[in-house]
N, C-alpha and C positions, 0 to 999 in steps of 0.2 A: 548515188547515194552524196547526201551531204555532206560535206564535212565541217560545216559550221551548221550555227542554227539559222532554220530557214526562217522562223518569224523572228524578224530586227524586234527589239523593244517590248519583246514577250515579258508580263508580269504575272506577278501569284498577287489571289485575291480571297483574302479569307472570310467566307459570309459567316457572323454567327448569330445566336439569339437576340443580344446586346450591342453587337459592334462590327465594321467591318472595318478589315488590315487590308491595307494594298502595300506591296514592295515591288520595287523592278532592282533588278541587279544587270551587272556587267561582267562578263567573265574573260579573263585576262591570262594569255598564255605567254608568260617568260618563257625564253629562251635556255634550258638549261635549269630552270625549275619547273616545280609542279604550279597547275594552274589555280588560279584564284577568283574570288569574287570582290565585287565593290558592290556598298549599297547605293544606287541612283538616286532613288525616290522611296520614301517611306510615310505614308500617310492612314490616318483610322478616324471614323465617323464612327460616334455614338447611332442608337438607334433605341427607338421610343419602345417601353415594353408593349407586347404584342404584335410587334410587326412581325418577326418569326419566332416561333412558340416550338420547343422542341424540336428544332431543324425546319417545321412548315412553316414556307410564306404565308402569313396571312394577310398580309398587306403588302402587295407586290408594289403599288404605286410610290407606296413611300420606301422602300428598298432602293426601286429604281432612281429614285430622286438622290440618294444618298451615295449610290453610287456613281452617277452625273458629277455629285458635287466634289467626291475625289477624284474623277478623271481631269476636274479643272470646268467642266461647263460652266458654272458660275462665279467664274475667274477669282475665287477665295484662293485655288493652288493653280500655280502652273498648268496649261492645258498638256493632258499626256496624249501627246499621240497613236502610238501604238495600238492599235484594238485587239493586238494579242493576249489573250488571259488563261492560265490554269486555276481553276477555282476548285475549292473545296466541296465535299460533300457531306452533310452531318453526320459523324457518328453513329448517333441513333437509327438512323436511318439506314446504315451501310451494314455489310458483313464481309469479314475478312477471314481466312483460316486456310493453313496449309492441311494438303490431302494427299494422298497417295494413292496412284492409281495403276491397276495390275496392265499395264500396257506402255511397252519400251518409247520411248520419248521419241524416236522418230517415226512412229508410225501413230502416235499422237496426233487427234483431230477435234474440232469445236466440239461435235457430236456428241463425242466420246468425254469429253469433260464437263459440258452440259448436262450430259444423263449423269455422271460421278458427283458433279456440284448439288444437283438438285437433293440426294440425300442428305446434305447438310444445310442446305439452306432454308431458313426462316419462311421465305414465302414461296412462293411456285416460280419455277423456272421460266413461264411465260407472261409473269409479271415484272420481270425483271430485268436488266443489262447486267452481263458478265463479262469481265476482262480477267485473265492469266496471263501466268506464265511460268515456266518449266525451272525450277529450284535446283541447282548443283546439290544431292545429299547424300551422307554416307550412308541413309536406309533404301537409296533407292538402291536398281540392281539392272540388271541388261533386259528385265523382263517388268518393271515398275518404273514409274515417274513421280516424282515431288512436284505436285504443283500449287502454287498461291493463287488462290481464287479470291477476287473482289466483286462485290456484286452490290446493287441500288435497285430498289424500288423504280419502275418505269417512271410513275408520277411524280416522285419525287427530282430524280434526275431531271426530266421533260420540264420541270415547276424551275429548276436551278437555270436551263439551257434559256428556253424563253424570258427569263429575267433578263439575263448578259445580252443576248440580242435586243430586247427591248430597249437595252441601253447602249445599244451600238456597239457593243462588241463580240468578238469573233472567239467563242471558248474554242482552245485547242485541247484542253483535255478537263474532265470531271475526273478528281482523284477522293479517293477513300481519305479522309481527312487522318488516319490511324497512320498512313504509309509518309504521309508529309509530315507528319511530328516525326517519325522515327528518321526521315532523312536529316532532320536537323541537330536532332541529340545522337545518332549512331556515330560513331567518329567512323568517316570514311575510310581510312587507310589501317584500321586495327582490323586484326585478325581475333576474332572472341570465340576460335575453338575450345570446347571443354566447359565454355561458360556460358550463360543466358543473362540476359537483362530484363527487367521490367520497366516500362515509363508509367507514370502516375500522371495523367493529364489531368489536374482541377483548376477545372474550368468556372466563369462565373455562374453558370443555368445547369451545366452539364460536367461529368467528367468520365474518365476512361483510362482503362488499364491495357497496356498491349506489352504483348510476349515478344522478345528479340531472340532468338537461338538459332545455333550453327547458320548464321549470316545470313538470316531472314525474318520476317516477319510470319509467327506463327499463330496467333491469333490474337483478335482484339474483343475486349468487352465493355457494356457501361458499366459504371458504379455511381450508386447513388448518393454524391455527395456534390456540392457545388457551392458556392461562395453566395448566392441569396439563398440557400436553405440555412445556412448557418446566419448570414443576417437574421431575415426570419426568425429562426427559433430564439435569436438573442431578444429582437424588438418584443415577441409572444411573452419569452418566460422573466423577462424584466421588466416589462411593460413601459419600456421607451420607444421613441418611431425611429421608422427605417433609417433615417440619416445618422440619428446620435449611434443608432445598434452598427452601424458600419463601420462610424469613426472606432467605437469602443472595439471594433475587432481588429481592425487594424494597428490600434495601437497598443493594446492587450495580446494580441497572440492568443497560444495556447500557456499561459501562465494564470495566477492569480491576479484578481483585479479589488483592491481593497474596497474601491468606491459601490462595487456592487459583489458580493458573496455569493451569492448564486451562479456568477458568472462563469466561473470553471468547471463547475457542475457540469453546465448546458454544453461547454464545449468539448467535454470530455465524452459525453454521452455520443455527441456525433463522432467523437473521433474513433470511439468504440466500434461504433457501426460501420466506417470507413473499414478500422482493419479486419471486422469481420467478413465484410465482403472481398478483404482482398484475400485474405486466407484461402475464403471459398474458391476463387479464380485460380491462383496458384496449384490448391489440391486439382483441380480441374486437369490442369497444364500436366501436372505430375501422372496421374491417372489415364489422363485419354490420349498421351504424345508419346509415342514409343521412343525410347532413348532420350529423352529432355536429359537437359543438363541441369546444374542445380543452378537458380538465382541469387549470382552473387550480389547483386547492386540492383536500387531501385535509385532509376533517375527520374526527379518530380521535375514537371513543367506546368504552365496555367498559372494566370492569376492567384488562384487561391494556393498555390504552394510556396506564397511568400507568408504563409500565415507564422509568425515567429513559433518556435518550438516547435513546428509539428515535423518537421525531418526527425528531431531526436524522440520524439514520443513513438514513431512510427518504427525505427530503429531499434529501439528496445520491443516493442510488443509482438514484431515480425522477426527479431531477428537475423534481419539484412539489413546492411548501410542503408539509407534512404537520405538522400541531399537532393535540392534544387541543382538542375545542371548546366550547362554552360551551349546556349543554343546555338553560340555563333562559330562553334567548336570549326566545322566545315565551311564559313565562308572565306578564311583567311588564317593564312600560317604566320602573319605578324605580329606584333605584339599582343598579348592576351587581353581580353577587355577587363575594363574597371568594375570595381563590386558593383556600382552603382548601375554599368551598362548589362552586367548578368543579371541583376535581380532584374530592370525594368524589362531585360527580353525575355523572360519566362512568359509571359502574355503572347509572345512572337512567334512559339514555336512552329505552328500550321502554316502561318504565313512565309516564314523563312523558309522550310521546308518547298511550300508554292512557290515561291520564288528561284529558289535553286535549281528547280525541276526548268522553269520557265526561261532560264538564263544560256541553259546548254540546248541540245537540241531536246525539246519536248518529246519528241516521236521514241527516241531514244529511253525508253522509260522503265523505273525497275519500281517493283510496287514494295 
């Protein structure tokens, strides 16, 4: 058994539709104090539109060159020597859910889990890679087991594996994006007994909602909202170019803009649809998961969660407090990050979660 990380220098790599982010951490073990992490390397590169679309790699050579750029192959960054990487799989292409299986944990086999998981998967089990782990649960008995299942289509996982290997990397793990985000935003040392949390990830091209209850992820779902969706709606509705719409969105947020009287109406319509989708997801959780605890807080992340006044609007509409989270909370117990670090970090939740796993023994993973 490895006492330390058998993959020295392993790092996290968040591959998105519009950007790639890399983060490498060191784990420290001070005597008499809890372990903590320091960020050794953090890099990002933009991807041209169309290189990756809705999680599908369309232009692999362009993406590969961007990864090599982040690794320092073109000398724009110091060269990263470690080949070991923990990368994410795109949320729209993956499936994550906690299920109950009528088999005791000590008798559970891969075949049994695959058979039971097939009843829930949105794609055929022969077409997917499946990972699972037993989760301690109050609902489980000596005759049943709670298992968290994560699955991705083989075509998607294989394309990401091939991309990484062609960049000279050795992927230790490909992780469902929701698991990485939760690792960054759920306080590691806190007992959430009797409380459920929702994580609302509002990204540039896609968004998702993650439900965390009973000390594990229960399920995740995609949400039809994104920063690009807002910018495009503003450009079309106000008759302005994309760049102007993007600047306007950042400066005005979800507030009245005197120069564009129709601005807030467009924003409100998009937020109303966002609220409706969140309500549907929360209702689904209450009605389809036995013993679901009330969701007492929504933690927001992703670049679009920085839209000014959005948290207050969601809190009022959902009657649940909704605020941007602190993605650095599980990195270090030192002084809390500044307001700017917290705001800037909202786009880094996934890569921080991946880097946290990479800096520990990545084989001892937790979904």
